[in-house]
DODOVO-224030 format. One record per residue (C-alpha): residue number from 1; residue in one letter; x, y, z. Coordinates in steps of 0.5 Angstrom, whole numbers, plus 2048, in hexadecimal, padded with zeros to 3 digits. Layout:
<nodes>
{seq = NUM	type = A	x = X	y = Y	z = Z} $
...
</nodes>
This chain:
<nodes>
{seq = 1	type = M	x = 8CC	y = A1B	z = 821} $
{seq = 2	type = R	x = 8D2	y = A18	z = 820} $
{seq = 3	type = L	x = 8D3	y = A16	z = 818} $
{seq = 4	type = D	x = 8D5	y = A0F	z = 819} $
{seq = 5	type = Y	x = 8CF	y = A0D	z = 81D} $
{seq = 6	type = L	x = 8CB	y = A11	z = 819} $
{seq = 7	type = L	x = 8CE	y = A0D	z = 813} $
{seq = 8	type = Y	x = 8CE	y = A06	z = 818} $
{seq = 9	type = F	x = 8C6	y = A07	z = 819} $
{seq = 10	type = R	x = 8C5	y = A08	z = 812} $
{seq = 11	type = R	x = 8C9	y = A01	z = 810} $
{seq = 12	type = H	x = 8C5	y = 9FE	z = 815} $
{seq = 13	type = H	x = 8BF	y = A01	z = 816} $
{seq = 14	type = L	x = 8BD	y = A02	z = 80F} $
{seq = 15	type = Y	x = 8B7	y = 9FF	z = 80E} $
{seq = 16	type = M	x = 8B1	y = 9FE	z = 813} $
{seq = 17	type = R	x = 8AE	y = 9F6	z = 814} $
{seq = 18	type = L	x = 8A7	y = 9F6	z = 815} $
{seq = 19	type = V	x = 8A5	y = 9F0	z = 816} $
{seq = 20	type = V	x = 89E	y = 9ED	z = 814} $
{seq = 21	type = L	x = 899	y = 9E9	z = 817} $
{seq = 22	type = P	x = 893	y = 9E8	z = 813} $
{seq = 23	type = G	x = 88F	y = 9E4	z = 818} $
{seq = 24	type = D	x = 888	y = 9E1	z = 817} $
{seq = 25	type = G	x = 881	y = 9E3	z = 814} $
{seq = 26	type = I	x = 881	y = 9E9	z = 811} $
{seq = 27	type = G	x = 889	y = 9EB	z = 813} $
{seq = 28	type = P	x = 88C	y = 9E9	z = 80C} $
{seq = 29	type = E	x = 888	y = 9EE	z = 809} $
{seq = 30	type = I	x = 888	y = 9F5	z = 80D} $
{seq = 31	type = T	x = 88F	y = 9F2	z = 80E} $
{seq = 32	type = A	x = 891	y = 9F3	z = 807} $
{seq = 33	type = A	x = 88D	y = 9FA	z = 807} $
{seq = 34	type = T	x = 892	y = 9FC	z = 80C} $
{seq = 35	type = I	x = 897	y = 9FA	z = 809} $
{seq = 36	type = D	x = 896	y = 9FC	z = 803} $
{seq = 37	type = V	x = 895	y = A04	z = 807} $
{seq = 38	type = L	x = 89C	y = A03	z = 80A} $
{seq = 39	type = K	x = 8A0	y = A01	z = 803} $
{seq = 40	type = S	x = 89D	y = A07	z = 801} $
{seq = 41	type = V	x = 89F	y = A0C	z = 806} $
{seq = 42	type = D	x = 8A6	y = A08	z = 805} $
{seq = 43	type = A	x = 8A6	y = A09	z = 7FE} $
{seq = 44	type = S	x = 8A5	y = A11	z = 7FF} $
{seq = 45	type = L	x = 8A9	y = A13	z = 805} $
{seq = 46	type = S	x = 8AE	y = A0D	z = 805} $
{seq = 47	type = L	x = 8AD	y = A0A	z = 80B} $
{seq = 48	type = G	x = 8B1	y = A04	z = 80A} $
{seq = 49	type = L	x = 8AC	y = A00	z = 80C} $
{seq = 50	type = T	x = 8AC	y = 9F8	z = 80B} $
{seq = 51	type = F	x = 8A7	y = 9F3	z = 80C} $
{seq = 52	type = D	x = 8A8	y = 9EC	z = 80E} $
{seq = 53	type = T	x = 8A1	y = 9E8	z = 80F} $
{seq = 54	type = H	x = 8A1	y = 9E2	z = 812} $
{seq = 55	type = T	x = 89A	y = 9DD	z = 813} $
{seq = 56	type = I	x = 896	y = 9DC	z = 819} $
{seq = 57	type = G	x = 891	y = 9DA	z = 81C} $
{seq = 58	type = L	x = 88C	y = 9D5	z = 819} $
{seq = 59	type = A	x = 88F	y = 9D4	z = 813} $
{seq = 60	type = S	x = 896	y = 9D4	z = 817} $
{seq = 61	type = L	x = 893	y = 9CE	z = 81C} $
{seq = 62	type = E	x = 892	y = 9CA	z = 815} $
{seq = 63	type = K	x = 897	y = 9CB	z = 812} $
{seq = 64	type = D	x = 89C	y = 9CB	z = 819} $
{seq = 65	type = G	x = 898	y = 9C9	z = 81E} $
{seq = 66	type = T	x = 898	y = 9CE	z = 822} $
{seq = 67	type = T	x = 895	y = 9D6	z = 821} $
{seq = 68	type = L	x = 89B	y = 9D8	z = 823} $
{seq = 69	type = P	x = 8A1	y = 9D5	z = 820} $
{seq = 70	type = T	x = 8A8	y = 9D7	z = 825} $
{seq = 71	type = S	x = 8AC	y = 9DA	z = 81F} $
{seq = 72	type = V	x = 8A6	y = 9DF	z = 81D} $
{seq = 73	type = L	x = 8A8	y = 9E2	z = 824} $
{seq = 74	type = D	x = 8AF	y = 9E2	z = 823} $
{seq = 75	type = A	x = 8AD	y = 9E7	z = 81D} $
{seq = 76	type = C	x = 8A8	y = 9EA	z = 822} $
{seq = 77	type = V	x = 8AF	y = 9EB	z = 827} $
{seq = 78	type = A	x = 8B3	y = 9ED	z = 822} $
{seq = 79	type = A	x = 8AF	y = 9F2	z = 81E} $
{seq = 80	type = D	x = 8AF	y = 9FA	z = 81E} $
{seq = 81	type = G	x = 8A6	y = 9F9	z = 81F} $
{seq = 82	type = I	x = 8A1	y = 9F4	z = 81D} $
{seq = 83	type = I	x = 89A	y = 9F5	z = 819} $
{seq = 84	type = L	x = 895	y = 9F0	z = 81D} $
{seq = 85	type = G	x = 88F	y = 9EE	z = 819} $
{seq = 86	type = P	x = 889	y = 9EC	z = 81D} $
{seq = 87	type = V	x = 888	y = 9E3	z = 820} $
{seq = 88	type = S	x = 883	y = 9E0	z = 821} $
{seq = 89	type = H	x = 885	y = 9DD	z = 827} $
{seq = 90	type = A	x = 880	y = 9DB	z = 82B} $
{seq = 91	type = T	x = 87E	y = 9D6	z = 827} $
{seq = 92	type = Y	x = 885	y = 9D3	z = 828} $
{seq = 93	type = P	x = 887	y = 9CC	z = 82A} $
{seq = 94	type = P	x = 88A	y = 9CC	z = 832} $
{seq = 95	type = A	x = 891	y = 9CF	z = 832} $
{seq = 96	type = E	x = 894	y = 9C8	z = 833} $
{seq = 97	type = E	x = 891	y = 9C6	z = 82D} $
{seq = 98	type = G	x = 895	y = 9CC	z = 828} $
{seq = 99	type = G	x = 88F	y = 9D1	z = 829} $
{seq = 100	type = I	x = 892	y = 9D8	z = 82C} $
{seq = 101	type = N	x = 890	y = 9DE	z = 82D} $
{seq = 102	type = P	x = 895	y = 9E2	z = 828} $
{seq = 103	type = S	x = 893	y = 9E9	z = 82B} $
{seq = 104	type = A	x = 894	y = 9E6	z = 833} $
{seq = 105	type = A	x = 89A	y = 9E3	z = 830} $
{seq = 106	type = I	x = 89D	y = 9E8	z = 82D} $
{seq = 107	type = R	x = 89C	y = 9ED	z = 832} $
{seq = 108	type = V	x = 89E	y = 9E9	z = 837} $
{seq = 109	type = A	x = 8A6	y = 9E7	z = 833} $
{seq = 110	type = L	x = 8A7	y = 9EE	z = 832} $
{seq = 111	type = D	x = 8A4	y = 9F1	z = 839} $
{seq = 112	type = L	x = 8A0	y = 9F6	z = 835} $
{seq = 113	type = Y	x = 89D	y = 9F9	z = 83B} $
{seq = 114	type = A	x = 898	y = 9FF	z = 839} $
{seq = 115	type = N	x = 893	y = 9FE	z = 833} $
{seq = 116	type = I	x = 891	y = A05	z = 831} $
{seq = 117	type = R	x = 88A	y = A06	z = 82D} $
{seq = 118	type = P	x = 888	y = A0E	z = 82C} $
{seq = 119	type = S	x = 881	y = A0F	z = 82A} $
{seq = 120	type = R	x = 87F	y = A16	z = 827} $
{seq = 121	type = T	x = 878	y = A18	z = 823} $
{seq = 122	type = R	x = 87B	y = A1A	z = 81C} $
{seq = 123	type = E	x = 877	y = A20	z = 817} $
{seq = 124	type = G	x = 871	y = A1E	z = 813} $
{seq = 125	type = L	x = 871	y = A16	z = 816} $
{seq = 126	type = P	x = 86B	y = A14	z = 81B} $
{seq = 127	type = H	x = 86D	y = A12	z = 822} $
{seq = 128	type = Y	x = 868	y = A10	z = 828} $
{seq = 129	type = S	x = 86C	y = A13	z = 82E} $
{seq = 130	type = R	x = 868	y = A1B	z = 830} $
{seq = 131	type = T	x = 86F	y = A1F	z = 82F} $
{seq = 132	type = P	x = 874	y = A1F	z = 82B} $
{seq = 133	type = M	x = 87A	y = A1B	z = 82D} $
{seq = 134	type = D	x = 882	y = A1A	z = 82C} $
{seq = 135	type = L	x = 884	y = A16	z = 832} $
{seq = 136	type = V	x = 889	y = A11	z = 832} $
{seq = 137	type = I	x = 888	y = A0B	z = 837} $
{seq = 138	type = V	x = 890	y = A07	z = 83A} $
{seq = 139	type = R	x = 88E	y = A01	z = 83C} $
{seq = 140	type = E	x = 893	y = 9FC	z = 841} $
{seq = 141	type = N	x = 894	y = 9F6	z = 83C} $
{seq = 142	type = T	x = 897	y = 9F1	z = 840} $
{seq = 143	type = E	x = 893	y = 9EF	z = 847} $
{seq = 144	type = G	x = 88C	y = 9F0	z = 849} $
{seq = 145	type = F	x = 888	y = 9EB	z = 848} $
{seq = 146	type = Y	x = 88A	y = 9E8	z = 841} $
{seq = 147	type = A	x = 88C	y = 9E1	z = 843} $
{seq = 148	type = D	x = 891	y = 9DF	z = 83D} $
{seq = 149	type = R	x = 896	y = 9E5	z = 83F} $
{seq = 150	type = S	x = 895	y = 9E6	z = 846} $
{seq = 151	type = M	x = 899	y = 9E0	z = 849} $
{seq = 152	type = F	x = 8A1	y = 9DD	z = 848} $
{seq = 153	type = D	x = 89E	y = 9D7	z = 847} $
{seq = 154	type = G	x = 898	y = 9D5	z = 847} $
{seq = 155	type = G	x = 891	y = 9D8	z = 847} $
{seq = 156	type = G	x = 88E	y = 9DE	z = 84B} $
{seq = 157	type = E	x = 887	y = 9D9	z = 84A} $
{seq = 158	type = F	x = 886	y = 9D3	z = 84E} $
{seq = 159	type = M	x = 880	y = 9CE	z = 851} $
{seq = 160	type = P	x = 883	y = 9CB	z = 858} $
{seq = 161	type = T	x = 87B	y = 9C7	z = 856} $
{seq = 162	type = P	x = 876	y = 9C5	z = 851} $
{seq = 163	type = D	x = 872	y = 9CB	z = 854} $
{seq = 164	type = V	x = 876	y = 9D0	z = 856} $
{seq = 165	type = A	x = 87B	y = 9D5	z = 851} $
{seq = 166	type = L	x = 880	y = 9D9	z = 853} $
{seq = 167	type = A	x = 884	y = 9E0	z = 850} $
{seq = 168	type = V	x = 88A	y = 9E3	z = 851} $
{seq = 169	type = R	x = 88A	y = 9EA	z = 852} $
{seq = 170	type = K	x = 892	y = 9EC	z = 851} $
{seq = 171	type = I	x = 894	y = 9F4	z = 852} $
{seq = 172	type = T	x = 89B	y = 9F6	z = 853} $
{seq = 173	type = T	x = 89F	y = 9FD	z = 856} $
{seq = 174	type = K	x = 8A3	y = 9FC	z = 84E} $
{seq = 175	type = G	x = 89D	y = 9FA	z = 84A} $
{seq = 176	type = S	x = 89A	y = A00	z = 84D} $
{seq = 177	type = A	x = 89F	y = A05	z = 84D} $
{seq = 178	type = R	x = 8A2	y = A03	z = 845} $
{seq = 179	type = I	x = 89A	y = A03	z = 844} $
{seq = 180	type = V	x = 898	y = A0B	z = 846} $
{seq = 181	type = R	x = 89F	y = A0E	z = 845} $
{seq = 182	type = A	x = 89D	y = A0C	z = 83D} $
{seq = 183	type = A	x = 897	y = A10	z = 83D} $
{seq = 184	type = F	x = 89A	y = A16	z = 840} $
{seq = 185	type = E	x = 89F	y = A16	z = 83B} $
{seq = 186	type = L	x = 899	y = A15	z = 837} $
{seq = 187	type = A	x = 896	y = A1A	z = 83A} $
{seq = 188	type = R	x = 89B	y = A20	z = 83A} $
{seq = 189	type = G	x = 89C	y = A20	z = 832} $
{seq = 190	type = R	x = 893	y = A21	z = 833} $
{seq = 191	type = R	x = 88F	y = A26	z = 838} $
{seq = 192	type = K	x = 893	y = A23	z = 83D} $
{seq = 193	type = R	x = 88D	y = A20	z = 841} $
{seq = 194	type = V	x = 88D	y = A18	z = 844} $
{seq = 195	type = T	x = 887	y = A15	z = 847} $
{seq = 196	type = A	x = 889	y = A0E	z = 84B} $
{seq = 197	type = V	x = 883	y = A0A	z = 84A} $
{seq = 198	type = H	x = 882	y = A03	z = 851} $
{seq = 199	type = K	x = 87E	y = A00	z = 855} $
{seq = 200	type = Q	x = 881	y = A01	z = 85C} $
{seq = 201	type = N	x = 87B	y = A02	z = 860} $
{seq = 202	type = V	x = 87A	y = 9FA	z = 85F} $
{seq = 203	type = L	x = 881	y = 9F7	z = 85D} $
{seq = 204	type = R	x = 885	y = 9FB	z = 862} $
{seq = 205	type = M	x = 88B	y = 9F8	z = 861} $
{seq = 206	type = S	x = 88D	y = 9F7	z = 85A} $
{seq = 207	type = D	x = 889	y = 9FE	z = 858} $
{seq = 208	type = G	x = 88C	y = A00	z = 85E} $
{seq = 209	type = L	x = 893	y = 9FF	z = 85C} $
{seq = 210	type = F	x = 892	y = A02	z = 854} $
{seq = 211	type = L	x = 890	y = A08	z = 857} $
{seq = 212	type = G	x = 895	y = A09	z = 85C} $
{seq = 213	type = E	x = 89A	y = A09	z = 856} $
{seq = 214	type = A	x = 897	y = A0D	z = 852} $
{seq = 215	type = R	x = 896	y = A11	z = 858} $
{seq = 216	type = K	x = 89D	y = A12	z = 858} $
{seq = 217	type = I	x = 89E	y = A13	z = 852} $
{seq = 218	type = A	x = 89A	y = A19	z = 851} $
{seq = 219	type = A	x = 89E	y = A1D	z = 856} $
{seq = 220	type = E	x = 8A3	y = A1C	z = 851} $
{seq = 221	type = H	x = 89F	y = A20	z = 84D} $
{seq = 222	type = A	x = 89D	y = A27	z = 850} $
{seq = 223	type = D	x = 89B	y = A29	z = 849} $
{seq = 224	type = I	x = 895	y = A24	z = 847} $
{seq = 225	type = V	x = 88F	y = A23	z = 84A} $
{seq = 226	type = Y	x = 88D	y = A1D	z = 84D} $
{seq = 227	type = E	x = 887	y = A1A	z = 84F} $
{seq = 228	type = E	x = 884	y = A13	z = 851} $
{seq = 229	type = Q	x = 87E	y = A10	z = 84E} $
{seq = 230	type = L	x = 87A	y = A0A	z = 851} $
{seq = 231	type = V	x = 878	y = A05	z = 84A} $
{seq = 232	type = D	x = 871	y = A04	z = 84B} $
{seq = 233	type = S	x = 870	y = A0B	z = 84B} $
{seq = 234	type = M	x = 875	y = A0C	z = 846} $
{seq = 235	type = T	x = 871	y = A08	z = 841} $
{seq = 236	type = A	x = 86B	y = A0D	z = 842} $
{seq = 237	type = L	x = 870	y = A14	z = 842} $
{seq = 238	type = L	x = 873	y = A11	z = 83B} $
{seq = 239	type = V	x = 86B	y = A11	z = 838} $
{seq = 240	type = R	x = 869	y = A18	z = 83B} $
{seq = 241	type = D	x = 870	y = A1C	z = 83A} $
{seq = 242	type = P	x = 877	y = A17	z = 837} $
{seq = 243	type = S	x = 879	y = A20	z = 836} $
{seq = 244	type = R	x = 87B	y = A21	z = 83D} $
{seq = 245	type = Y	x = 881	y = A1A	z = 83C} $
{seq = 246	type = D	x = 887	y = A1B	z = 839} $
{seq = 247	type = V	x = 88B	y = A16	z = 83C} $
{seq = 248	type = V	x = 887	y = A10	z = 83F} $
{seq = 249	type = V	x = 88C	y = A0A	z = 842} $
{seq = 250	type = T	x = 88A	y = A03	z = 846} $
{seq = 251	type = T	x = 88B	y = 9FD	z = 847} $
{seq = 252	type = N	x = 88A	y = 9F8	z = 841} $
{seq = 253	type = M	x = 883	y = 9F4	z = 842} $
{seq = 254	type = F	x = 881	y = 9FB	z = 843} $
{seq = 255	type = G	x = 885	y = 9FE	z = 83E} $
{seq = 256	type = D	x = 882	y = 9F8	z = 839} $
{seq = 257	type = I	x = 87B	y = 9FB	z = 83A} $
{seq = 258	type = L	x = 87B	y = A03	z = 83A} $
{seq = 259	type = S	x = 87F	y = A03	z = 834} $
{seq = 260	type = D	x = 87A	y = 9FE	z = 830} $
{seq = 261	type = E	x = 875	y = A04	z = 833} $
{seq = 262	type = A	x = 879	y = A09	z = 830} $
{seq = 263	type = A	x = 87A	y = A07	z = 82A} $
{seq = 264	type = E	x = 874	y = A06	z = 829} $
{seq = 265	type = L	x = 871	y = A0C	z = 82B} $
{seq = 266	type = S	x = 875	y = A10	z = 827} $
{seq = 267	type = G	x = 873	y = A0D	z = 820} $
{seq = 268	type = G	x = 873	y = A05	z = 821} $
{seq = 269	type = L	x = 879	y = 9FF	z = 823} $
{seq = 270	type = G	x = 87B	y = 9FF	z = 81C} $
{seq = 271	type = L	x = 87E	y = A06	z = 81D} $
{seq = 272	type = G	x = 882	y = A04	z = 823} $
{seq = 273	type = A	x = 889	y = A05	z = 822} $
{seq = 274	type = S	x = 88E	y = 9FF	z = 827} $
{seq = 275	type = L	x = 896	y = A00	z = 828} $
{seq = 276	type = N	x = 899	y = 9FB	z = 82D} $
{seq = 277	type = A	x = 89E	y = 9FE	z = 830} $
{seq = 278	type = G	x = 8A4	y = 9FD	z = 833} $
{seq = 279	type = D	x = 8AB	y = 9FF	z = 835} $
{seq = 280	type = R	x = 8AE	y = 9FC	z = 830} $
{seq = 281	type = H	x = 8A9	y = 9F9	z = 82A} $
{seq = 282	type = A	x = 8A2	y = 9FC	z = 828} $
{seq = 283	type = V	x = 89C	y = 9F7	z = 824} $
{seq = 284	type = A	x = 897	y = 9FC	z = 820} $
{seq = 285	type = Q	x = 890	y = 9F7	z = 822} $
{seq = 286	type = A	x = 88A	y = 9F9	z = 81F} $
{seq = 287	type = A	x = 885	y = 9FA	z = 825} $
{seq = 288	type = H	x = 87F	y = 9F5	z = 822} $
{seq = 289	type = G	x = 87F	y = 9ED	z = 821} $
{seq = 290	type = S	x = 87F	y = 9EA	z = 81B} $
{seq = 291	type = A	x = 878	y = 9E9	z = 819} $
{seq = 292	type = P	x = 879	y = 9E2	z = 815} $
{seq = 293	type = H	x = 873	y = 9E4	z = 812} $
{seq = 294	type = L	x = 875	y = 9E9	z = 80E} $
{seq = 295	type = A	x = 87B	y = 9E6	z = 80B} $
{seq = 296	type = G	x = 87C	y = 9E6	z = 804} $
{seq = 297	type = T	x = 876	y = 9EB	z = 803} $
{seq = 298	type = D	x = 87A	y = 9F2	z = 803} $
{seq = 299	type = T	x = 875	y = 9F4	z = 807} $
{seq = 300	type = A	x = 87A	y = 9F5	z = 80D} $
{seq = 301	type = N	x = 87C	y = 9FD	z = 810} $
{seq = 302	type = P	x = 884	y = 9FC	z = 810} $
{seq = 303	type = T	x = 885	y = A02	z = 813} $
{seq = 304	type = S	x = 886	y = 9FF	z = 81B} $
{seq = 305	type = L	x = 88C	y = 9FD	z = 817} $
{seq = 306	type = I	x = 88E	y = A02	z = 813} $
{seq = 307	type = L	x = 88E	y = A08	z = 819} $
{seq = 308	type = S	x = 891	y = A02	z = 81F} $
{seq = 309	type = A	x = 897	y = A02	z = 819} $
{seq = 310	type = A	x = 896	y = A0A	z = 819} $
{seq = 311	type = M	x = 898	y = A0A	z = 821} $
{seq = 312	type = L	x = 89F	y = A04	z = 81F} $
{seq = 313	type = L	x = 8A1	y = A09	z = 81B} $
{seq = 314	type = E	x = 8A0	y = A0F	z = 820} $
{seq = 315	type = W	x = 8A3	y = A0B	z = 825} $
{seq = 316	type = L	x = 8A9	y = A08	z = 820} $
{seq = 317	type = S	x = 8AA	y = A0F	z = 81F} $
{seq = 318	type = R	x = 8AB	y = A11	z = 827} $
{seq = 319	type = Q	x = 8B0	y = A0A	z = 827} $
{seq = 320	type = E	x = 8B4	y = A0D	z = 821} $
{seq = 321	type = S	x = 8B3	y = A15	z = 826} $
{seq = 322	type = A	x = 8B5	y = A11	z = 82D} $
{seq = 323	type = R	x = 8BB	y = A0C	z = 82A} $
{seq = 324	type = L	x = 8BE	y = A13	z = 824} $
{seq = 325	type = G	x = 8BB	y = A19	z = 828} $
{seq = 326	type = T	x = 8B7	y = A1C	z = 821} $
{seq = 327	type = T	x = 8B0	y = A1B	z = 820} $
{seq = 328	type = G	x = 8B0	y = A17	z = 81B} $
{seq = 329	type = P	x = 8AC	y = A1B	z = 817} $
{seq = 330	type = A	x = 8AA	y = A15	z = 811} $
{seq = 331	type = C	x = 8A6	y = A11	z = 815} $
{seq = 332	type = T	x = 8A3	y = A17	z = 818} $
{seq = 333	type = R	x = 8A0	y = A1A	z = 812} $
{seq = 334	type = A	x = 89F	y = A13	z = 80F} $
{seq = 335	type = A	x = 89A	y = A12	z = 815} $
{seq = 336	type = R	x = 897	y = A18	z = 815} $
{seq = 337	type = A	x = 896	y = A17	z = 80D} $
{seq = 338	type = I	x = 891	y = A12	z = 80F} $
{seq = 339	type = S	x = 88E	y = A13	z = 815} $
{seq = 340	type = D	x = 88C	y = A1A	z = 810} $
{seq = 341	type = A	x = 88A	y = A15	z = 80A} $
{seq = 342	type = V	x = 884	y = A11	z = 80F} $
{seq = 343	type = D	x = 881	y = A17	z = 812} $
{seq = 344	type = V	x = 880	y = A1A	z = 80A} $
{seq = 345	type = L	x = 87D	y = A13	z = 808} $
{seq = 346	type = L	x = 879	y = A13	z = 80E} $
{seq = 347	type = A	x = 877	y = A19	z = 80E} $
{seq = 348	type = R	x = 872	y = A18	z = 808} $
{seq = 349	type = P	x = 86E	y = A13	z = 807} $
{seq = 350	type = E	x = 86F	y = A11	z = 800} $
{seq = 351	type = T	x = 877	y = A0F	z = 802} $
{seq = 352	type = R	x = 875	y = A0B	z = 808} $
{seq = 353	type = T	x = 875	y = A02	z = 808} $
{seq = 354	type = I	x = 86E	y = 9FE	z = 80A} $
{seq = 355	type = D	x = 86E	y = 9FE	z = 811} $
{seq = 356	type = L	x = 86E	y = A06	z = 811} $
{seq = 357	type = G	x = 869	y = A06	z = 80C} $
{seq = 358	type = G	x = 86D	y = A09	z = 806} $
{seq = 359	type = A	x = 86E	y = A04	z = 801} $
{seq = 360	type = L	x = 875	y = A03	z = 800} $
{seq = 361	type = G	x = 877	y = 9FB	z = 801} $
{seq = 362	type = T	x = 87F	y = 9F9	z = 804} $
{seq = 363	type = A	x = 883	y = 9FA	z = 7FD} $
{seq = 364	type = A	x = 87E	y = A00	z = 7FB} $
{seq = 365	type = F	x = 880	y = A04	z = 802} $
{seq = 366	type = T	x = 887	y = A02	z = 801} $
{seq = 367	type = K	x = 888	y = A04	z = 7FA} $
{seq = 368	type = S	x = 884	y = A0C	z = 7FD} $
{seq = 369	type = L	x = 888	y = A0C	z = 803} $
{seq = 370	type = I	x = 88F	y = A0B	z = 800} $
{seq = 371	type = R	x = 88D	y = A10	z = 7FA} $
{seq = 372	type = H	x = 88C	y = A15	z = 7FF} $
{seq = 373	type = V	x = 892	y = A14	z = 803} $
{seq = 374	type = S	x = 896	y = A15	z = 7FC} $
{seq = 375	type = Q	x = 893	y = A1B	z = 7FB} $
{seq = 376	type = S	x = 895	y = A1E	z = 802} $
{seq = 377	type = L	x = 89D	y = A1B	z = 802} $
</nodes>
């Protein structure tokens, strides 16, 4: 690497700026816990993380008249990564009255086409699947039946008469190809197996288009086993034998449902890490909702968002590798230390959170996690 380029990089990219959006309900509590964990690995490994916090959601609606100010979206575009707490978008007013769903709006604005959701069982932690599991569901994130993100202008749902409601499902070759490629790239570093989930026997044109792109890309990866599965039977097979699956790729709504099922089978939705990623941006976001009834009680499990932030560190490491030809070892080491420390705590009942049958609240669990992470670095 040329020395002048290295000096330029260090001068202009010394820090990785993370935009922090605490959200609603338990969002501020689990976001604060996540930032404390990130600050601890930053102190140990000199990652150069900086945190730029902005108000969104109901607090922003009251203050600024919108749940997602334009200035916040601009900050997200300029950031190296984003930490997004849960939001109570189902309680927001209509979008024309300021009730924008921050999660959907950010996904569209930053073209975060891949929702990546790993689910695995852990030693010592009870789970609900019949066999151990270690899989990743790669879900297309910008198309499908999702009415708030599938159209350039206007919504994907409409009512031509008061007693008829219609929804449009959008599937494109571009959207299908890039999500399938993301799945195959992920599988190459895992057990080299990809399962495409669909309903082509009923949705012949739209899922036919999706499968057509999947088969083309599978033909380019002869070293990776490719198979297809109907979505209805997939829901049953995940319960019966999830160990047979490695990387599962599917369209938006199917992936939304299957990833929640897989997370619950592996131990609970509170453990579900989630990364929304595109080519230039990524957002760490808990798989669960805002649980407003738990807000302020110190009982929320912060694991989902903490593990999502670890995934963001891994993504930042890959970005550094692509940019400089390095492996981003510090970010990778930090991410693995966080994940390993979570495994240690979840293996023992006395160090689990209340929702998992333990006795630790949000703050106590976070403090214990930070101690274990620091000892490993």
